[in-house]
C-alpha positions in Angstrom: 29.5 -23.8 -54.4 28.4 -21.2 -52.0 31.3 -19.0 -50.8 30.2 -19.8 -47.0 30.7 -23.7 -47.7 34.1 -23.2 -48.9 34.9 -21.0 -46.0 33.5 -23.5 -43.4 35.8 -26.0 -44.9 38.9 -23.9 -44.9 38.2 -22.9 -41.3 37.8 -26.6 -40.1 41.2 -27.6 -41.9 43.0 -24.8 -40.3 41.7 -25.8 -36.8 42.3 -29.4 -37.5 46.0 -28.1 -38.0 46.0 -26.3 -35.0 46.5 -23.0 -36.8 45.2 -19.7 -35.6 43.8 -17.2 -38.2 46.8 -14.7 -37.3 49.3 -17.9 -37.7 47.9 -18.8 -41.1 47.8 -15.2 -42.4 51.6 -14.7 -41.4 52.6 -17.9 -43.2 51.1 -16.7 -46.3 52.0 -13.0 -46.1 48.2 -11.8 -46.1 46.2 -10.1 -43.7 44.4 -11.9 -40.9 41.5 -9.9 -41.9 41.5 -11.6 -45.4 41.6 -15.1 -43.8 38.6 -14.2 -41.7 36.6 -12.7 -44.5 37.1 -15.9 -46.6 36.3 -18.2 -43.7 33.0 -16.3 -43.1 32.0 -16.1 -46.6 32.2 -12.5 -46.8 34.6 -12.5 -49.5 36.0 -14.8 -52.3 39.6 -15.7 -52.8 41.3 -15.3 -56.0 42.9 -18.3 -57.6 46.4 -17.5 -56.3 44.9 -16.9 -52.7 43.0 -20.2 -52.7 46.1 -22.2 -53.8 48.1 -20.4 -51.1 45.6 -21.4 -48.5 44.9 -25.1 -49.6 48.8 -25.4 -49.9 49.6 -24.2 -46.4 46.5 -26.4 -45.0 47.6 -29.4 -46.9 43.9 -30.4 -48.2 43.0 -31.1 -51.8 40.6 -29.5 -54.2 38.4 -32.5 -53.9 38.2 -32.1 -50.1 37.6 -28.5 -50.6 34.7 -29.3 -52.9 33.2 -31.9 -50.8 34.1 -34.7 -53.2 34.5 -38.2 -51.6 36.6 -40.9 -53.3 34.9 -44.3 -52.6 37.1 -47.2 -51.8 37.5 -49.8 -54.5 34.3 -51.8 -54.8 34.3 -55.6 -54.5 32.1 -55.7 -57.7 32.8 -53.9 -60.9 31.1 -50.5 -60.9 28.0 -49.8 -62.7 28.2 -47.4 -65.9 26.7 -44.6 -64.0 29.7 -44.6 -61.5 32.0 -43.5 -64.4 29.8 -40.7 -65.8 29.5 -37.4 -64.1 26.7 -35.2 -65.4 27.3 -31.6 -66.1 24.8 -30.6 -63.4 26.7 -32.6 -60.8 30.0 -30.8 -61.2 31.2 -29.1 -58.1 31.7 -25.5 -58.6 33.9 -23.2 -56.9 33.1 -19.2 -57.7 36.4 -17.2 -57.1 37.2 -13.6 -56.9 37.4 -11.3 -60.1 35.0 -13.7 -62.2 36.9 -17.1 -62.2 35.0 -20.3 -62.1 36.1 -23.9 -61.4 34.0 -26.8 -62.5 35.6 -30.3 -61.1 35.4 -32.7 -63.6 34.9 -36.5 -63.1 37.2 -37.8 -60.3 39.6 -40.7 -61.4 42.3 -42.0 -59.0 43.2 -38.5 -57.8 46.7 -38.2 -60.1 45.1 -35.4 -61.9 43.3 -32.3 -61.2 40.7 -32.0 -64.0 38.7 -28.6 -64.1 36.8 -26.7 -66.7 37.8 -23.1 -66.1 36.0 -19.9 -67.0 37.5 -16.6 -66.8 34.9 -13.6 -67.5 36.3 -10.5 -69.4 38.9 -8.8 -67.1 39.3 -12.0 -64.7 42.7 -13.1 -63.8 44.0 -15.7 -61.6 45.5 -13.2 -59.4 43.7 -9.9 -58.4 47.3 -8.7 -57.1 48.7 -9.3 -60.6 51.3 -11.7 -59.0 52.5 -14.7 -61.0 51.9 -17.9 -59.3 53.9 -21.3 -59.1 52.8 -24.6 -57.9 53.7 -28.3 -57.9 52.8 -30.5 -61.0 52.6 -30.3 -64.8 49.9 -28.2 -66.4 47.9 -29.0 -69.5 45.1 -26.9 -70.8 43.1 -26.6 -73.9 41.1 -23.4 -74.8 37.5 -23.9 -76.0 36.3 -20.3 -76.6 37.3 -16.9 -76.1 40.9 -15.5 -75.7 43.2 -16.0 -72.5 46.5 -14.3 -72.0 49.2 -16.3 -70.4 52.4 -14.6 -68.6 54.9 -17.6 -68.3 58.4 -16.5 -66.9 59.2 -13.5 -68.9 57.0 -14.3 -72.1 53.5 -13.5 -73.0 51.3 -15.8 -75.0 47.6 -14.9 -76.2 45.7 -18.3 -76.5 42.6 -18.7 -78.8 40.2 -21.4 -79.5 41.9 -24.8 -80.3 45.3 -23.7 -78.8 46.7 -25.8 -76.1 49.6 -25.4 -73.6 51.8 -27.4 -71.5 54.5 -26.4 -68.9 55.8 -27.2 -65.6 53.8 -25.5 -63.1 56.6 -24.5 -60.8 57.4 -21.9 -63.5 55.9 -18.6 -62.7 52.6 -17.8 -64.4 49.5 -15.8 -64.6 46.3 -15.9 -66.6 44.3 -12.8 -67.7 41.4 -12.7 -69.9 42.1 -9.3 -71.6 39.2 -9.9 -74.1 35.6 -8.7 -74.1 34.1 -12.2 -74.1 34.2 -15.2 -71.8 37.2 -17.5 -72.0 36.8 -21.1 -71.3 39.0 -24.1 -71.2 40.0 -27.5 -70.0 42.9 -27.7 -67.5 44.6 -30.9 -66.2 47.5 -30.6 -63.5 49.4 -33.8 -63.5 52.1 -35.1 -61.1 51.1 -32.7 -58.3 51.2 -35.5 -55.4 54.6 -36.6 -56.6 56.2 -33.3 -56.7 54.6 -32.4 -53.4 56.0 -35.6 -51.6 59.5 -34.7 -52.8 59.3 -30.9 -51.4 61.1 -30.5 -48.0 58.8 -29.5 -45.4 59.9 -27.4 -42.3 59.1 -29.3 -38.9 55.8 -28.5 -37.5 54.5 -26.3 -40.6 52.8 -26.7 -43.7 55.2 -24.8 -46.0 58.3 -25.5 -47.7 61.8 -25.2 -45.7 64.2 -22.3 -46.6 66.2 -24.9 -48.5 63.1 -26.2 -50.5 63.2 -25.7 -54.3 60.3 -23.5 -54.2 60.5 -20.4 -51.9 57.3 -19.6 -50.3 53.6 -20.8 -49.4 52.4 -17.7 -51.3 53.7 -19.1 -54.5 53.5 -23.0 -53.9 50.7 -25.5 -54.1 51.9 -27.7 -51.4 50.7 -31.0 -50.4 46.9 -30.6 -51.4 46.4 -34.3 -51.1 48.2 -34.7 -47.7 44.8 -35.2 -45.8 43.2 -37.5 -48.2 46.2 -39.5 -48.1 46.3 -39.7 -44.3 
């Protein structure tokens, strides 16, 4: 997906919430210049920055990708309705060589992604460990990927899989010289987001929330779709 289109959708969501560029930047702890450059398509966000923005704006990855979930049909759907061809996968190209391909959309209870890390790519260009709602499952198809989880480091190889609560601080890095690619599922994100206390008039967790800041939290990504 073109960086410009992602920026337009992020800008529209920000305006719909009545937030200024400066106000959004302050809530995330980033510069207003960075937000502006992302919205105008002049720069690509990192995985952690993208999570931070959609968290604060309360939008879903589906909305960002322009995926529309159709209402339940009166008649049984045709076979083609349950098949998503590879060339139809919505794609987000992110900063530092990370690529997300959104896999077939179901009932919205899981984020299903084919994720590619180019050599040297990381889920955070700043090297920050990220946290977000949900339970994370992944299976590495090819390459080598390093997972930093809490205080431990795990090197994943093809055929390795993982599972952990995504509120635990984590960071993915491709330290190898070949592309790393795997299938990711994030489950239960909506339920956890609904349980998070939210400060009045904001899209970030309250001070007494179990997770401390919008920079680290994937907050209410499905709010707009559910409204």
